[in-house]
Structures are given as structure tokens and as C-alpha cells.
N, C-alpha and C positions, 0 to 999 in steps of 0.2 A: 162615542163620536158617530154623527150621522154621515152616511155616505153622500157626497154631493152629487147632484144631477150632471154637473159639468165641472170637472177639477180644474179647468182653465180659469174659471171665474175668480175675481178678487172679491173678498169679503171687505168692502170698502172702509168699514169703520174701523178696521185694524190698521189702515194705512194712512199716510200723510194726504193732505187734502188735494195734491196735484197728481197722485199716483193713478195711473190707468193703463190698460192694455190696448195695443194696436197690433192686430194680426198675431196676437199671443206674446208680443214683446212688451215687457214692463217699461213704462216711461214714468219718470219722476221729474218734476220741474221742467217738463218739455224735453227731456233728455232720455233717449232710448238707452237702457242700461246695457244693452249689448254693445252699442257704440261706446259707452263708457268704459266697459271692460276691454275692449279692443284697444283703447288708448292707454288706460291706466292699470290694467291688470285686475286680478282678483286674488283673494277677497278684498273688498273695499266697503267702507262705510259711506252710505249716500245720504246726505243731509239736505233735506228740502227747506231752503232758507225762508221762502214765503210762509210755509206752514210753521216753522219755529217762531217766526216773528208774529204770525197771527195768534198763536196760543199765548205768547207773552202779552199781547195786547189784550186778549180775552180776560186774562186775570187781572190786569192793570185796570180795565174798564169796569169789570164786575166788582172788584174790591176797591171802589173808587175812593172811600175814605180811610183806606189802610195804606200802610207801607208794604209794597210787594217786593221781596228779595228773591231773586233767582238762586236756587240752591246749586252752586257751581259743581259740587261733587257729582252730580248726575252726568254732565258732560261739560267740559270747559276747554275752550280754545281762545286764542286772541280774537278771531273773527266773531265767535259766539258772544264773547264779552262786549264787543263793540255793538253787536246787534242789541243785546239786552240794554246797554246804556242808551242807544238811540230810541228804544221803545219806553224809556222812562222808568224802568225797574231798578232796584238796588241789586247787589250781588253779595251772596253769602259764601265765604271761603273758609276752609277749615285746615289750612296748612300754609307754610311759608311759599311752597310751590304754587298753590292756587292764588296766593296773594301776588306772587311775581307775574302771573299771567294778567291780573288785573292792572298791575302797574304797567306792564308792557302795552297793554291795550289802551292805556290812558283813561281807564275807568275813573269817574270822579269818586275820590276816596271817601268823601262825606256820605256816600251811598253804599259803602262796603261795610260788612259785618264779619268779624273774625270769630270762628266757632273752633270747637275742638276741646277734647277732655284732657290734653296733655301738652299744651303749647309751651314751647321752649322760651327761655329768656330772650334769645335772639329773635324769635317770631314776634313776641310781645313788643320788644324795642322797635323793630321795623314798623309794626302796626302804629305805634304811637308816633314815631317820626313821620310816617306818611299821613297821619291824621285820619285813620279810618273812623267811620261814624259810630261804630260801637264794638265793644269786645264782649262776648258772651262768656262769663267766668263759670268754671265747672268744679272748682274745689277750693277748700280753704288755703291750700298751698298756693293756688293760683292767685287768689285775692291779695296775698302777701306779695307774691312775686310782681303783679302788676302795679301794686302801690309803690314798690321799690323802684320799678322802672319809671313810672311817671314823676317820681321824686327826683331821679337822676337826669330825666330828660327835661324836666321843668315844663311839661305839657300835661294837661289833664287828659283823662279818658273817660268816656261815656260807657256805661256798664249795664249789661243785662245779666240776671242770675239764672242759670239753667236749673230747673226744678223737675223732679219726677212726681207725677200726680197719682201714681199707682194705677193708671189705666193702661191696659194692654190692647192695642189694635188687633183685629182678628186677621192676622198675617202670619207668615212663616216665623218660627220662633227667633230666628237669628236677625230679623229686621224689625221686630217689635221692641220699641225702646223706651217705654214709659213705665214698665212694671219696676218693682223695687230692686230686684236682684240683678243689677246691671252696672256698667261702669259710668253712666252718664248722670251728671246733675246732683242736686241735693234733694233729699227726700222731704216732702212736705209733712208726711204723717209722723216722722221721727223728730221733727223740729230743727233739722239741719238747715232747711231752707230759710227759716226765720232768722236763725243765727248767721247765716250767710249775708242776708239783707243787712243785718245790724253791722257786720264787719265792714261792708262796703260803705255804708253810711258813715261809719267812723274813720274811714281811711281818707286822708287828705288827698285831693286830686282825682278821686274817683266820683264821678256823678252817676247815681243810680237812676236808671230809666224804669226798670221793672223786671218781671219774671219772664222766662222763656220756657215753653213747654213743647215737647214733641212726643206724640203717642205712637208713632210707628210709620209703616209704608204700605203703599197700595191699599189705601182706604177708600171705600166707595160711597160712604154716607157721613153724616155729621154726628151720628150717635156717640162715638168715642170722644169727639170734641166737646160735646155737651157735658159729659161727666168730668172731663179734664178742666173745662173752663170753670165749672162750679167750684172745684177744689182750688184751682189757682186764684180765682177771685176771692175765695175765702181768705187766702194768704194776703191779698191786698187789703182786706178789712182788718186783719190782725196787725199788719204793719202799721196802719193808721191808728188804731187803738192802743197798741202795746208799745210802738216805737215813735208814735207821733209824727210819722212821716207819710207822704203820699208818693205812690208810684204811678207816674203818669202814662206809662206804656205796658203793653202785654203782647208777647209774641206767642201765637198759637201753633207755630211750626208748619210743617208741610205734611208730606205723605200721601197726597192726593193720587188716586189710582188711574191707570189707564187700561185699555183693552188689549190684552195680548192674544186672547182667543175669543171665540163667540160666547164663552161662558162669562165673560166680564162685562159689567154694565157700569161704567164710571158716571158720576154726576157732572153735569156742566158747571163751569165757574159761577155763572149767575145764580144757580141754584144753591151752591155751597155758600156764596157770599150772603145771600138772604137768610139761610138757615143759621149760619154762624153768627151773624150780626144780631139776629133775634135771640139766640141763646144768651149771648153776652149782655144784651139790654135787660133781658128778664132777670138774669142773676144779679145784675147791679141794682136793679129796683128792689129785689128781695133783700139784699144786704144793706141797702141804703147808701151805696157809694156811687161816686161819679164813674161814668164809663171811661176806661183808659183808651188811649190811642192804640189801635190794634195793628199787628204785622202778621204776614204769613210768608211761607217760604216754598213755593212750588218749585220743583226741579224736574222730576220724572214726567209730570204732566205737561210740561212745555217741551222738553227735549225728546222724551220717549217715542212718541208717535211721528215725530218730525224726521226720524232716521230709519233707514232699512240697511241690511247687510246684503251684498251680492256675492255669491259663491259660484265656483265651477264644479260640476260633478266629476269625480275621478274614477270611482268604481261603483258598481251595483251588484249586490250579493243577496241571493234568496237563501234564508237560513230556515231549515225545517225545525219545528218546535215539537215538543211532546204532544201527542194527540193528532199529529199530522198537519197542524197549521203551518203556515209560512209567514215569516217576517222579512220584509224586504229592507235591507240596509243600504242607504244611499250615502256614500262618503263624499265629502267636499274638501276643498283646499284650505279650510280654516278649521275652526272648532273651539275648544275651551281656552285657547289662548286669545281669542278675540271676543268670546262670549262665555264667561265662567258661570253665568247665573243659573244655567240648568243644572250643572253639577253642584254648584254651591248651595242654592236654594230650592232645588227641585222645581225650578220655574218652567212654565209652559210657554211655548212659542208656536206660531203658525209658519207656513211657507207656501210659495207658489212657484210653478215652472214659469221662468222669466224670459225665455229666449225664443219661444215658438209655441204654436198651437199643436195640440195633440188630440187625436180622435180615439186614443186608447181608453178603455174603461179605467176608473180609479183603482189603485191598490193602496192598502194601508202600509205606510212606509215609516221608517225611523231615519232621520237625517243625523249622521255622525260626522265627527271631525277626523283629522289625520294624526292625532296625538296618541302616544303610547300609553293609553289609559282606557280601561273598559267603560268608564263613566264619561268619556268624551262624547257627550250627546248634545246636539244643537236643538233639534226638534224631536220630542219623544214619539210622538204619533202624528201623522198627517196623511191625508189622502192626496196622492200624486197620480198622474197618468202613469198606466202600467208600462209605457214604453220609455220612461225616464232612463237616460243613457249617459255615459261618459261624454263630456263636452257640453252638456246642457248647463244652463244657468239656473240657479235656484236663488230666491230672494226671501229674506226673513224680515217681516216688519217689526216695529216696536223696539228697535235695538239702540235707540238714541240715549237711554238712561243707563249708565253704568258699564256698558259694554266696552267702550273705548277707554273710559276712566279706569276699569279693572282689568284692562288688557295686559298680557304679560309676554315674556319671551320663552315660555316653556317649550322644551325641546328645541330651543334656540330659534323659535319661529320669529319671523319679522312681522311687527305690528303693522296692520293695514293702514292705508291712507284714510283721511276724511275728506270727501269730495262734496262740496256744496254745489247744488243745482238750483237754477232759477231762470225762468223765461228762455229755456232752451240753451243755456249756457252752463257749463260745468267748470268749476275751478277748484284746484287743491287748496284746502286751508290747513290740513296737517298732512305732510308728505308721507309716503311709505318709508318705513325704515329699510336701510341697506345692511349688508353684512359688514360694511365698515362701521356703521353706527353700532352694530351689535358687539363688535370686537373692540370698539374704541376704549372701553374701560377695562379690558383684559390685558394687563400689562405683562402678564406671563412670568411674573416673579424676577423680572430682569431689572437690574439697577443701571 
């Protein structure tokens, strides 16, 4: 890392579009985060509504001839689902709980896609009754299960077949999802994908749309999509020649990356759209097949940069290392319960002093949480002003994707609120948990 000339400065491309500093105080959506903490406490997720909507529109407008489904697993709330509906996107859900949010938000069910590798009969029944736009099947068992559901319900289901193209995005091992040895989908190379298509075609009440492919997460270019598209489109050709059927659609998945640190350089939606469309057109010409109608599923690329997390510093500790070096540990009032990604994926984050200006020279610090784990790290390395002290506020950008979705009650921590900010107004869209919430399910073994 390079030592900054001024540790008070914001690295603007890591933050939502309305984030700025005024006299050292971070403002998002026209709201000073020091005022927000004074009213709502910390830690808190701060969601920039204008930025979230703008990123959704950017994908919608760039991928104009596609169906764009927001991947709700990144971050989902009733308010966010309504914003996505208003911006004209579809919604990808992967559990009954996520489907319930869509239902509560009044999301148009024809624009909902149900995903997941182990959907229950109850989830499939609910999806069919609600009339979701499509179900992505992930196993032979599920094809049989869904066929039985539509027979009982007397309502058809539109189906996509999740396939693995043998392409692994260059990301962390645990979030790369298209190589063969994994739980998702049907392998193209083994022949399982073609057999799955055949079984869907043979099942009454199931309408085949096409294959669904997802190659990983935090992807910065279209190279991986090129290899995957070639293999998936070859499956289209085989279905036509060997099964005599046409698959009118293809979903290329999501995984588009964002900037967590200055080392990250994500592509803009317009560039991705141009490159991915050119790839598909080229491969279809080479195979002599019609171009299918395409879908994508951005999640992190919409929600991630639109949210930051605000913390209060509790303790500052200088730890002497071998060789005489000193590491400054800055402990905040959250941690792995509100952001597990650093511990789980070795993810990198940045942060900034958010409550004042400092004239102190920068020191290399590690921001850690309050949990009883040595791996409870929020930001592994960051230059902060050398006078950072208890009571200061620190803000971490890029926490909109998966942080709230994967939040836990570890150490019986209370999950933070999500506070939407826009045009100088802050409103709670997901309230902070209380101890009553925490203990509501603990019946104590009493009858």
C-alpha cells in the first residue's frame, strides 16, 4: 500500500456517488453520518438510494435488449425490491424467504426468477401458485419435483436449466461457481446438461426457456463469459440437432465486480454489454444458430458500492511485532457479525475517518471488530490518521453486497439497521434488532 499524502481524503471511486466530506465529516445522500449516528446509533448500514437506483438503471439501459434480473442475494429488503421494480428490472431470488420479500413488496411475479440448488416442495409450490416468471432447475430430482408440483397445481412453469460450463472465474475459490467439482447445475461436458434438457422437454407442464450459466463473482472483464458462452451455445446447437428443439433464451448470470480498494478496476455496464453481445453474436454465427434472448443477473455491482457501514471506535492498541515494527489495532463496535466477508473470503476493504479532520500523519492500521475471534477483522490494512481515538467514527465503503445478507448474531450481537439516505433525508428501511428480537425464539425449554 502507498502512504497517502492526506489520510482524510476520500478515494471517490470506492464510494457511492453522493459521498463527500465536509470539514472532515462524511456525508452520504446529503446526510452527515455523524448526525445519523447521533440519531440511530452505530454500527449502521447506510444505503444511498439515488446511487442504488442509478446503478440499476445503468445495467437496464446498457443491456437494453436483455432481461436484467437483480440478484437479491446481494442485498434484499422490501424497499430495495420496490426500487428494483420501479427501475424496470427483474428479481432473482433463491429461497422462500427472499420470495416472501418480493411478495410483500408487491413485486410483479412475472419478473421474478426462483433459483437455488435444493428448493423444497413448499418453495416450488409457492412459486408456481404465485406465478413466478421462471424457475431455474438444478438437479434431476428437482425436475421431477417441479413436474409433480405443476401437475397438482394445474399451472405450468417456465424453466431454465442451470449448467456448468467448466469455466472458473479468477476469484476466491469459494465464490467461483462454474468449475465442475461443485454443487450447482448440470455438467455440459458429462452430458448431464443435455439429459436435463431432454427431461424438461418431456415433462408435461414445463416450458423450456434455455440454459442458465454462472461463472463466479467479482469478475472484471468479459474473458470468462466468452469461454462459457461458447460452450453453452454449443449446447443450444446440440439440443436443436439431437433433440429437435429450440431454446429461445440463455442466461449468462452475474458476478460483475466492484472496486473495494484501489487495486480493483471494474468495467462499466456499457462496456460489458457491448463485449458480451459481440461474443454471443460471433458464436451464434459460427454455429449457424439464431441468437437467443439473453439475461444477466447483476447483484453486487448494483448494491455493493451503494452502501457503506459506519462504526464507532472503541479502543486503539499499538502492538509491537517481531523486528520492532508496530501495528495499530483499531477496534470498532461491529465486526464479523455485520461483515463476515473478510474472515470468510479474505476480502479486502478500505475505510476512512468519518467524523472529523485530522492533522496527524497517517499510520498503517488494522480495523477489527468486537467479537471473540482472532480472525474478526473488518479492514486488514488501511492508512488512518495517527491520532484516531475512541469515539471517532470510521466508515467502510462497498458493504452493500452480502454484508447485511450474511449478517449473524454471533456472540449474540444485534444486527445493525439499514438506513436509506437521499436528498438530505434519512429513513430506516430495516430497523436495528433489539434484545427482545434476539430472545424471541429462545423459549428456554419451557412448556
